[in-house]
C-alpha positions in Angstrom: -33.0 -50.5 -91.6 -32.9 -49.9 -95.3 -31.8 -46.4 -96.5 -34.1 -44.7 -98.9 -32.8 -43.5 -102.2 -32.0 -39.8 -102.3 -31.7 -39.6 -98.5 -28.6 -39.2 -96.5 -28.3 -41.2 -93.3 -28.5 -39.6 -89.9 -26.4 -41.2 -87.1 -28.2 -41.0 -83.8 -26.3 -41.9 -80.6 -23.3 -43.2 -82.5 -20.0 -42.1 -83.8 -20.0 -39.6 -86.7 -16.7 -41.1 -87.9 -18.5 -43.5 -90.3 -20.6 -40.8 -91.9 -17.6 -38.5 -92.3 -15.5 -41.3 -93.9 -18.3 -42.2 -96.3 -18.8 -38.6 -97.4 -15.0 -38.1 -98.0 -14.9 -41.2 -100.2 -18.0 -40.2 -102.1 -19.9 -43.3 -101.1 -23.6 -43.4 -101.7 -26.4 -44.8 -99.6 -26.2 -48.5 -100.6 -22.4 -48.6 -100.0 -22.8 -46.6 -96.9 -25.1 -49.3 -95.5 -22.4 -51.9 -96.2 -19.9 -49.7 -94.3 -22.2 -49.5 -91.3 -22.6 -53.3 -91.3 -18.8 -53.5 -91.1 -18.6 -50.9 -88.3 -21.6 -51.6 -86.2 -19.7 -50.7 -83.0 -19.6 -47.1 -84.2 -23.3 -46.7 -84.8 -26.3 -47.3 -82.5 -29.1 -46.2 -84.8 -29.4 -45.1 -88.4 -32.3 -42.9 -89.5 -32.9 -41.8 -93.1 -33.3 -38.1 -93.3 -32.7 -35.3 -95.8 -29.7 -33.1 -94.7 -28.0 -30.1 -96.1 -24.2 -30.3 -96.6 -23.4 -27.6 -94.1 -24.9 -29.7 -91.3 -21.7 -31.8 -91.4 -19.0 -29.9 -93.2 -17.6 -26.3 -93.4 -20.4 -23.8 -94.2 -21.0 -22.7 -97.8 -19.2 -19.5 -99.0 -22.3 -17.4 -98.9 -22.6 -17.8 -95.1 -20.9 -14.9 -93.2 -19.1 -16.6 -90.4 -18.0 -13.2 -88.9 -21.5 -12.7 -87.6 -20.8 -15.6 -85.2 -17.4 -14.3 -83.9 -17.2 -13.1 -80.3 -15.8 -9.7 -79.6 -12.8 -10.0 -77.3 -11.9 -7.2 -74.8 -8.5 -5.7 -74.9 -7.9 -6.3 -71.2 -5.7 -9.2 -70.1 -7.8 -10.0 -67.1 -11.4 -11.2 -67.2 -13.9 -8.4 -67.1 -16.7 -9.4 -64.7 -20.2 -8.6 -65.8 -22.1 -7.4 -62.6 -25.4 -8.1 -64.4 -24.6 -11.8 -65.2 -26.6 -14.3 -63.3 -24.4 -17.2 -64.5 -20.9 -15.9 -63.8 -20.3 -13.7 -60.8 -17.0 -12.5 -59.3 -16.7 -14.4 -56.0 -15.7 -12.6 -52.9 -13.3 -15.2 -51.6 -10.1 -13.4 -52.6 -11.2 -9.8 -51.9 -9.2 -8.2 -49.1 -7.1 -11.3 -48.7 -3.7 -10.7 -47.0 -0.5 -12.7 -47.1 -1.0 -13.5 -43.4 -4.3 -15.4 -42.8 -6.0 -14.4 -39.5 -6.2 -18.1 -38.4 -9.2 -19.9 -36.8 -11.3 -18.2 -34.3 -13.1 -19.6 -31.3 -16.7 -20.8 -31.3 -18.8 -19.5 -28.4 -22.6 -19.5 -27.8 -23.2 -21.0 -31.2 -26.5 -22.3 -32.4 -27.2 -25.5 -34.3 -28.1 -24.6 -37.9 -28.8 -28.2 -39.0 -28.9 -31.6 -37.3 -28.3 -34.5 -39.7 -28.3 -38.2 -39.4 -26.3 -40.7 -41.4 -25.4 -40.7 -45.1 -25.3 -37.0 -46.0 -24.1 -36.6 -49.5 -22.6 -33.8 -51.6 -25.9 -33.5 -53.4 -27.6 -32.8 -50.1 -25.0 -30.1 -49.4 -24.9 -28.6 -52.9 -27.6 -29.9 -55.2 -27.3 -29.7 -59.0 -31.0 -30.1 -59.8 -33.8 -27.6 -60.6 -34.3 -24.4 -58.7 -37.5 -24.4 -56.7 -39.8 -21.5 -57.5 -40.0 -20.4 -53.8 -36.4 -20.9 -52.9 -33.9 -18.1 -51.9 -32.1 -18.8 -55.2 -35.3 -18.3 -57.1 -36.0 -15.0 -55.3 -32.5 -13.8 -56.1 -33.0 -14.6 -59.9 -36.5 -13.0 -60.0 -35.1 -9.8 -58.4 -32.7 -9.6 -61.3 -35.3 -10.0 -64.0 -34.8 -13.8 -64.7 -38.1 -15.4 -65.5 -39.1 -18.7 -63.9 -38.8 -20.6 -67.2 -35.2 -19.4 -67.4 -34.1 -20.5 -63.9 -32.3 -23.5 -65.4 -30.5 -25.5 -62.6 -28.0 -25.2 -59.8 -25.6 -27.2 -61.9 -25.8 -24.7 -64.7 -25.3 -21.7 -62.4 -22.3 -23.0 -60.4 -20.3 -20.0 -61.7 -22.4 -17.6 -59.6 -21.5 -17.8 -55.9 -24.7 -15.8 -55.0 -26.9 -18.5 -56.5 -24.9 -21.4 -55.0 -24.8 -19.9 -51.5 -28.6 -19.8 -51.7 -28.5 -23.3 -53.0 -26.5 -24.7 -50.1 -28.5 -27.4 -48.3 -31.4 -26.7 -50.8 -32.0 -30.3 -51.6 -35.7 -31.0 -51.4 -35.0 -34.4 -49.7 -32.9 -33.0 -46.9 -33.7 -34.6 -43.6 -33.1 -32.2 -40.8 -33.9 -33.5 -37.3 -34.7 -30.0 -36.1 -37.9 -30.3 -38.2 -39.1 -33.4 -36.5 -39.5 -35.6 -39.6 -40.3 -33.0 -42.1 -38.3 -33.3 -45.3 -37.0 -30.3 -47.2 -34.4 -27.4 -47.3 -35.7 -25.8 -44.2 -34.5 -25.4 -40.6 -35.6 -23.9 -37.3 -34.1 -20.6 -36.1 -33.6 -21.7 -32.5 -33.9 -18.3 -30.8 -37.3 -17.6 -32.3 -38.5 -21.1 -33.2 -39.3 -19.8 -36.7 -39.1 -22.2 -39.7 -36.9 -20.7 -42.4 -34.9 -21.7 -45.5 -31.4 -22.7 -44.4 -29.9 -19.7 -46.3 -32.3 -17.3 -44.7 -31.7 -18.7 -41.2 -28.0 -18.4 -41.6 -27.6 -15.0 -43.4 -30.6 -13.1 -42.3 -31.0 -14.3 -38.7 -27.7 -15.5 -37.4 -24.9 -13.7 -39.3 -26.1 -10.1 -38.7 -26.1 -10.7 -35.0 -22.7 -12.3 -35.2 -24.0 -15.5 -33.8 -22.0 -18.6 -34.4 -23.5 -21.7 -36.1 -22.6 -25.4 -36.3 -23.9 -28.5 -37.9 -24.5 -32.0 -36.5 -23.8 -34.9 -38.8 -23.3 -38.5 -38.0 -21.8 -41.6 -39.7 -21.2 -42.2 -43.4 -20.8 -38.6 -44.5 -20.2 -38.7 -48.4 -20.6 -42.5 -48.2 -22.2 -42.8 -51.7 -19.8 -40.5 -53.4 -16.9 -42.6 -52.0 -18.5 -45.7 -53.4 -19.0 -44.2 -56.8 -15.5 -42.9 -56.9 -14.1 -46.4 -56.1 -15.9 -48.1 -59.0 
């Protein structure tokens, strides 16, 4: 691709090192094209576009950079924002003692989920979009987050409240309690009601202090282990 006179090249999907080096040496468009030919491994695509200098280099003097500075609190510990839907103080270490209570027995527990083979970490904790009717969506809507701003589970991993509601929220989850139906639902065994997994666990079982367990079969995390070995 030929570079038009008076345009600076835009590097798309490549390494900005070539452009930076050309600018530092005062090299114009024709010479720049020769440099790219010598360093083709650095650049995937060159597109002629008009750019301003501050797109690539320190901003011009008239731009007030102080307007972009973050205000830092005086405290040495992180100050949790209770209104944040992205970062939330997790409850895991609250009321923790130096002497753990140890495991407790399981009695009269109900099956929360019954899986077959090849359950992956993405089934357990998905990173994709948040479904509009899911418990996580309800949580966000109650806190003033519009549907267009739900983002994804992956982007909200800093909020344990969202991720707890996203546990087993994969839309391709195959739970044998649903007799072939696919999705992030389960059956509340005492009532036979079909519920989201989070609702079944926290709304139906936990308040009554009823234990829960999961059935899973062979090849748990199989695909993750394969990917990690490559």
